[in-house]
N, C-alpha and C positions, 0 to 999 in steps of 0.2 A: 503494499499500500504506498505511493506516493507521503512524501511528508506535507502535513497540511499547515496551511497559513499559518500563523503567529493568532490572525484574530478571526478564524473559520469558525462557524456556525459548528462546524464537522470537533474541530481541538477541543469547545468550549465545554462541549456534550460530552465528551471524554473524560476530561478533567472536572468537571459535574459529577460524570458516572461510576469514578473512583472518587470522587468524595465520598459519594452515598456509599459505595463496599466500604470501604473503612473503616466505616464507625456504624453496620449492620442497620442502613436504613431504606435499605428499601423496601424490607418489609411494611415502611408507611406510604412510599409511594404508588402511592394506588393510584388514577386517573383522577375519581373523586374526590382523592385529599389533596390531591396539585391543582383539583382545581380552584377547590374552597381558599384554598392557601394562593392562590393565584387572584381570588377577588379580593379577597384581605388585605394585599397588596397594591389590587388597584386603587381601594380607600384610601389608601394611608397615601397614596401619590395625592389624592384628590380633596384629605384635608392639604393639602400647603397649598392648596393653588384658593382653598375655599376664599371667600370674602374680596379676596381682591380683584381689581377692579381688572381690563384687558391686558390696559399697559403698564402694568407691576404684573400683570403671571409671564409677559416678555421681561421685565429685567430684574428679575432673583438678583440679592444678597448674597455675594460670594459665597457664604453657610449659610444660605439656604437652595442657592443652586446644587451645592455636592449633597444636601439632606432630597433632593428631589433625586440625583443621580441615583442617590443610593437603592433608595426606594427603584425607580427605572429601574434596576440594576438586579435588586426580591421578583418582581415581576418577569423579566428574561430568564429569571432562572430559573422559576419555578417551569414558565409556560416550552423551555426548552426541553427538564426533565420528563412535561406530558408525553410529549411531542414524544421523549424518546420510549417510554413509557406506552405509547400504544404504534410502538414504529410508524411514525409520522416523520416524512422530510419536509421541514417546517420551510425549504427555501422553495421547494415545489409548487407546496400550500400557497404559501406567498401570489408565485408567480400567478397558478392557474387565479387565486381571486384577483388580479391587477386584471387577467384579461377578460372576467368578467365586468369586473369594473368598467375595462373603457366598453364596451357591449351596452350596459347597464345606463351608464351617463358618458356618452358621445360628447367632445370636448363642446366642437357646433350648436347643442343644444341647448349642453347645461354650463357654462361656463357665465362665473360667474353670479350661481345661484343654487342652493345649498339642499333645495327641498330632496327627500325625499324622492326614490327612481319611480314609483308609482302615483308619486304627483305628479309627474310628467305626462301631460300628452302621447 
C-alpha cells in the first residue's frame, strides 16, 4: 500500500483506529454511539456561536477560534470513526452528494437564493 499523505483521511482514520484499539474502545464505537457523540459535539460547536451577530461569528477572537477548531476536530473524529465502522468512504460519499446537489441546485437557477430544493419551481 502506498504511503498516505500526512493530511489524508486514510491516515487520520488509521491513527484514530489505533487510538481506539489501544484503549479497547472499539466495543463502545458502534454507529449508534458514534452518531450520538457526533450530535453532542455539533451542539457544543453551536454554543460558541449562540447569540453572536453574523459579523461576530466571522471574526472570532483567537482563543474562541481555537476552541471552535477543537470542537470541529471532535466532529471530524466521530464522523471518521462512524464511517470506518460502517465501511463508508467519506470522500466518495461527499463527491456523490456534491454531484446530487449540482443537479438539485443548478447555479443558474438558484444563484443568491438559499431556499430548499423543493421550494423552487
